[in-house]
OpenMM code with the backbone's topology and positions (N, CA, C; nanometers):
from openmm import Vec3, app, unit

residues = "UNK UNK UNK UNK UNK UNK UNK UNK UNK UNK UNK UNK UNK UNK UNK UNK UNK UNK UNK UNK UNK UNK UNK UNK UNK UNK UNK UNK UNK UNK UNK UNK UNK UNK UNK UNK UNK UNK UNK UNK UNK UNK UNK UNK UNK UNK UNK UNK UNK UNK UNK UNK UNK UNK UNK UNK UNK UNK UNK UNK UNK UNK UNK UNK UNK UNK UNK".split()
positions = [
    Vec3(-0.4103, 0.0641, 0.1837),
    Vec3(-0.3325, 0.0472, 0.2179),
    Vec3(-0.2588, -0.0147, 0.1443),
    Vec3(-0.0801, -0.0027, 0.1057),
    Vec3(-0.0127, -0.0378, 0.0574),
    Vec3(0.0704, -0.1497, 0.0826),
    Vec3(0.0701, -0.2297, 0.0215),
    Vec3(0.2191, -0.3254, 0.1016),
    Vec3(0.3082, -0.3842, -0.0031),
    Vec3(0.4089, -0.4280, 0.0423),
    Vec3(0.5249, -0.4885, -0.0930),
    Vec3(0.5447, -0.6333, -0.0396),
    Vec3(0.4478, -0.6819, -0.0445),
    Vec3(0.4659, -0.8338, -0.0138),
    Vec3(0.4940, -0.9086, -0.1478),
    Vec3(0.4646, -0.8346, -0.2555),
    Vec3(0.4597, -0.9214, -0.3967),
    Vec3(0.6028, -0.9255, -0.4236),
    Vec3(0.6658, -0.7470, -0.3479),
    Vec3(0.8269, -0.7385, -0.3935),
    Vec3(0.9039, -0.8587, -0.3088),
    Vec3(0.8764, -0.8596, -0.1708),
    Vec3(0.9266, -0.9561, -0.0457),
    Vec3(0.9123, -1.0765, -0.1037),
    Vec3(0.7747, -1.1246, -0.1609),
    Vec3(0.8247, -1.2691, -0.2418),
    Vec3(0.8738, -1.3053, -0.3270),
    Vec3(0.9107, -1.2213, -0.4548),
    Vec3(1.0163, -1.1729, -0.5289),
    Vec3(1.1707, -1.2380, -0.4853),
    Vec3(1.1755, -1.1508, -0.3649),
    Vec3(1.3270, -1.1175, -0.3177),
    Vec3(1.3537, -1.2528, -0.3254),
    Vec3(1.2544, -1.3810, -0.2541),
    Vec3(1.2866, -1.4933, -0.1815),
    Vec3(1.2509, -1.6467, -0.2550),
    Vec3(1.1787, -1.5277, -0.4208),
    Vec3(1.1510, -1.6421, -0.5383),
    Vec3(1.0629, -1.7205, -0.4782),
    Vec3(0.9237, -1.6983, -0.4160),
    Vec3(0.8526, -1.7686, -0.3707),
    Vec3(0.7051, -1.7204, -0.4300),
    Vec3(0.6161, -1.8031, -0.4626),
    Vec3(0.5295, -1.8211, -0.5134),
    Vec3(0.4050, -1.7681, -0.3897),
    Vec3(0.2602, -1.7279, -0.4076),
    Vec3(0.1803, -1.7115, -0.3456),
    Vec3(0.1657, -1.8389, -0.2473),
    Vec3(0.1458, -1.9500, -0.3157),
    Vec3(0.1038, -2.0667, -0.2525),
    Vec3(0.2319, -2.1118, -0.1400),
    Vec3(0.3887, -2.0295, -0.2100),
    Vec3(0.4627, -2.0707, -0.0936),
    Vec3(0.4896, -2.0217, 0.0233),
    Vec3(0.4127, -1.8335, -0.0018),
    Vec3(0.3964, -1.7801, 0.1130),
    Vec3(0.2806, -1.8043, 0.1989),
    Vec3(0.1549, -1.8334, 0.1242),
    Vec3(0.0854, -1.9067, 0.2185),
    Vec3(0.0824, -2.0483, 0.3039),
    Vec3(0.1882, -2.1221, 0.2214),
    Vec3(0.2013, -2.2090, 0.3190),
    Vec3(0.2793, -2.1747, 0.4312),
    Vec3(0.3901, -2.0892, 0.4192),
    Vec3(0.4640, -2.0346, 0.5272),
    Vec3(0.4156, -1.9953, 0.6278),
    Vec3(0.2742, -1.9366, 0.6363),
    Vec3(0.2249, -1.8546, 0.7429),
    Vec3(0.0481, -1.8838, 0.7836),
    Vec3(0.0275, -1.9954, 0.6832),
    Vec3(-0.0922, -2.1014, 0.7688),
    Vec3(-0.1936, -2.0271, 0.6807),
    Vec3(-0.1780, -1.9865, 0.5961),
    Vec3(-0.3489, -1.9287, 0.5128),
    Vec3(-0.3483, -2.0332, 0.3836),
    Vec3(-0.4795, -1.9481, 0.3080),
    Vec3(-0.4769, -2.0272, 0.1607),
    Vec3(-0.4054, -1.8561, 0.0684),
    Vec3(-0.3675, -1.9306, -0.0420),
    Vec3(-0.3142, -1.8728, -0.1403),
    Vec3(-0.4103, -1.7704, -0.1913),
    Vec3(-0.5414, -1.8119, -0.2054),
    Vec3(-0.6436, -1.6512, -0.2268),
    Vec3(-0.6211, -1.5949, -0.1090),
    Vec3(-0.5764, -1.6343, 0.0071),
    Vec3(-0.5815, -1.4998, 0.0798),
    Vec3(-0.4697, -1.4191, 0.1056),
    Vec3(-0.3807, -1.4438, 0.0181),
    Vec3(-0.2717, -1.3909, -0.0015),
    Vec3(-0.2800, -1.3105, -0.0833),
    Vec3(-0.3065, -1.4028, -0.2127),
    Vec3(-0.3546, -1.2780, -0.3190),
    Vec3(-0.5011, -1.1569, -0.2766),
    Vec3(-0.5679, -1.1685, -0.1849),
    Vec3(-0.6111, -1.0406, -0.1453),
    Vec3(-0.5818, -0.9463, -0.0761),
    Vec3(-0.4776, -1.0129, 0.0188),
    Vec3(-0.3800, -0.9126, 0.0963),
    Vec3(-0.3143, -0.8278, 0.0021),
    Vec3(-0.2351, -0.9198, -0.1021),
    Vec3(-0.1683, -0.8341, -0.2111),
    Vec3(-0.2439, -0.7230, -0.2885),
    Vec3(-0.3404, -0.7958, -0.3067),
    Vec3(-0.4224, -0.6616, -0.3970),
    Vec3(-0.5066, -0.5666, -0.3083),
    Vec3(-0.4906, -0.5444, -0.1724),
    Vec3(-0.5225, -0.4447, -0.1040),
    Vec3(-0.6980, -0.4687, -0.0509),
    Vec3(-0.7655, -0.5850, -0.1096),
    Vec3(-0.9051, -0.6468, -0.0806),
    Vec3(-0.9192, -0.6955, 0.0647),
    Vec3(-0.7877, -0.7314, 0.1108),
    Vec3(-0.8187, -0.7625, 0.2605),
    Vec3(-0.7074, -0.7409, 0.3312),
    Vec3(-0.7395, -0.6791, 0.4484),
    Vec3(-0.6222, -0.5990, 0.5538),
    Vec3(-0.6108, -0.7253, 0.6778),
    Vec3(-0.4685, -0.7556, 0.7061),
    Vec3(-0.4634, -0.8828, 0.7604),
    Vec3(-0.4443, -0.8289, 0.9339),
    Vec3(-0.4923, -0.9030, 1.0192),
    Vec3(-0.4738, -0.9350, 1.1269),
    Vec3(-0.3228, -0.8747, 1.1525),
    Vec3(-0.3236, -0.8400, 1.2976),
    Vec3(-0.2286, -0.7561, 1.3647),
    Vec3(-0.1102, -0.9417, 1.3552),
    Vec3(-0.1524, -1.0002, 1.4236),
    Vec3(-0.1018, -1.1363, 1.4065),
    Vec3(-0.0393, -1.1767, 1.2788),
    Vec3(-0.1722, -1.2248, 1.1875),
    Vec3(-0.0840, -1.2442, 1.0509),
    Vec3(0.0248, -1.1574, 0.9649),
    Vec3(-0.0125, -1.0080, 0.9719),
    Vec3(0.0877, -0.9096, 0.9702),
    Vec3(0.2397, -0.9464, 1.0062),
    Vec3(0.2145, -0.9732, 1.1794),
    Vec3(0.3774, -0.9998, 1.2261),
    Vec3(0.4264, -1.1414, 1.1351),
    Vec3(0.3408, -1.2461, 1.1474),
    Vec3(0.4066, -1.3902, 1.0745),
    Vec3(0.4476, -1.3415, 0.9638),
    Vec3(0.3670, -1.2382, 0.8337),
    Vec3(0.4542, -1.2296, 0.7445),
    Vec3(0.5664, -1.1314, 0.7508),
    Vec3(0.5864, -1.0160, 0.8650),
    Vec3(0.7439, -0.9862, 0.8860),
    Vec3(0.8225, -1.0650, 0.9273),
    Vec3(0.7903, -1.1330, 0.9856),
    Vec3(0.8778, -1.2693, 1.0476),
    Vec3(0.9174, -1.3416, 0.9246),
    Vec3(0.8246, -1.3879, 0.8325),
    Vec3(0.9307, -1.4645, 0.7208),
    Vec3(0.9563, -1.4200, 0.6584),
    Vec3(0.9563, -1.2535, 0.6333),
    Vec3(1.0324, -1.2088, 0.5268),
    Vec3(1.1546, -1.1057, 0.5807),
    Vec3(1.1320, -1.1286, 0.7302),
    Vec3(1.2916, -1.0962, 0.7918),
    Vec3(1.2628, -0.9431, 0.7821),
    Vec3(1.1649, -0.8636, 0.8035),
    Vec3(1.1756, -0.7095, 0.7881),
    Vec3(1.0134, -0.6935, 0.9179),
    Vec3(1.0344, -0.5515, 0.9019),
    Vec3(0.9148, -0.4903, 0.9905),
    Vec3(0.7657, -0.5181, 0.9160),
    Vec3(0.6709, -0.4766, 0.9960),
    Vec3(0.5460, -0.4738, 0.9778),
    Vec3(0.5207, -0.3395, 0.8542),
    Vec3(0.6147, -0.2284, 0.9032),
    Vec3(0.6173, -0.1143, 0.8833),
    Vec3(0.6575, -0.0819, 0.6998),
    Vec3(0.7481, -0.1817, 0.6664),
    Vec3(0.7812, -0.2098, 0.5606),
    Vec3(0.6863, -0.2600, 0.4716),
    Vec3(0.6274, -0.3661, 0.5167),
    Vec3(0.5193, -0.4767, 0.4694),
    Vec3(0.3984, -0.3858, 0.4084),
    Vec3(0.3658, -0.2800, 0.5472),
    Vec3(0.2350, -0.2488, 0.4621),
    Vec3(0.2392, -0.0725, 0.5027),
    Vec3(0.2539, -0.0057, 0.4259),
    Vec3(0.1924, 0.1677, 0.4406),
    Vec3(0.0460, 0.2178, 0.4568),
    Vec3(0.0510, 0.2914, 0.5120),
    Vec3(-0.0609, 0.3927, 0.5255),
    Vec3(-0.0478, 0.4453, 0.4005),
    Vec3(-0.1778, 0.4762, 0.3197),
    Vec3(-0.1745, 0.5672, 0.1756),
    Vec3(-0.2326, 0.7271, 0.2754),
    Vec3(-0.1923, 0.7762, 0.1746),
    Vec3(-0.2888, 0.9363, 0.1905),
    Vec3(-0.3874, 0.9208, 0.2136),
    Vec3(-0.4680, 0.9782, 0.2851),
    Vec3(-0.6389, 0.9909, 0.3330),
    Vec3(-0.6725, 0.8690, 0.4678),
    Vec3(-0.6140, 0.8008, 0.4662),
    Vec3(-0.6365, 0.6881, 0.5468),
    Vec3(-0.5915, 0.7172, 0.6655),
    Vec3(-0.4967, 0.8261, 0.6729),
    Vec3(-0.4332, 0.8794, 0.8102),
    Vec3(-0.5229, 0.8904, 0.9115),
] * unit.nanometer
topology = app.Topology()
chain = topology.addChain("A")
for resn in residues:
    res = topology.addResidue(resn, chain)
    for name in ("N", "CA", "C"):
        topology.addAtom(name, app.Element.getBySymbol(name[0]), res)
């Protein structure tokens, strides 16, 4: 699964720690999500979409072969 979290963070000029604080997780968890090592729960994905004022579909995209 690909994601645009790093891009969305850059738009807000946020660090991983800033995002982590906003959504209530650790900076390490944000890093794991950004690098694709961890897939967030639906609730966490929705929280991220809300703080970035976008949709889950914009933040996360399925890669070919995962569909």
